[in-house]
Steps between C-alpha positions, in 0.01 A plus 500: 500500500496199725444558871793527726611170653582488865741243632553424864845521645565180686728657755304791613147403396448826315381524145772559251435723200623430151681785355433606143760680297435800280577299188235252598248782547601648164468161340159446659388846384627429146311171498190680620554769236538234227190322623293823499642596160398160363154537655461851357609379157252211520225739609594741222484218241163388639370857483630544143331171402176615662517841325582328169204263542262790575644702211462208258144437620415870464656514152302192394179658623580830331570317173164321526322830575676664205385219268143530630504878448625448143225244435238735646635786288477283188149392596393860555641601161317210334178587683538865405542399134186284526310788661610735221394243239163463673452877503569510126259213438240667723521819294464298179205306646336824611530646150367176351207495748407858412511409131281195562261707709463747214440208259239354734321834525497528118367144476231574759392804298496290181310220674249748633443632146459145364259416784294810422488404129404143588221616730375737230501218241318268741238765571453552126459127442245475783279758335400249240429226760144397578408308817213251480364362826252225573591274208506134602838332541581138422760319716841501325386760246781614264559848356384381160170376649459831685557690175229290324257565787561876464441485119178306551369752755589800279316344206201354691434765763638820345409402143846577361627347178681171489873519426579738783870496569589474867861569590477308824247378755572356843349466841646696795570376850521148637215256450279464810514168681122462514458638143187696599585823319684508167808721459469813284635493144725775366519527123639748253404537137713618215 
């Protein structure tokens, strides 16, 4: 409402007041009411828009969260299936390992028996071996030459008959660098 205007009376020098009628006041109040109504409607529309924006944003976020929960649920189900498959495979592997362990133990027992038989056969074959020591050695001597040396010694020194059959004859150990002492000869006769 605009402020009251004072006018000066030219005759008396006193301020003169404007008079306002009741219709004017009613009209001014109606204008004010219309203006406030329009402002309230504008504020209500703004508030509805704000609430709609927040609601839409919240719904969008809830939809995204729902999708993520569904994806996580699917992932958990897939992982659970993999875990169950792994448990099944683990049980199968455990059974297979126990079977292999039993096979290995049987093989170890069999290998031990074969080793014992081999050692026994080697001990039996060594019983017929004779070791000759102090017989001269030629550089680069072959097994055949060693065998002939043994035959010659058996005939010459021990006075045995010619035609002795020697299964094998060889020198043991590595040849010495200075060649001062000859290696021993191991031979077996048939």
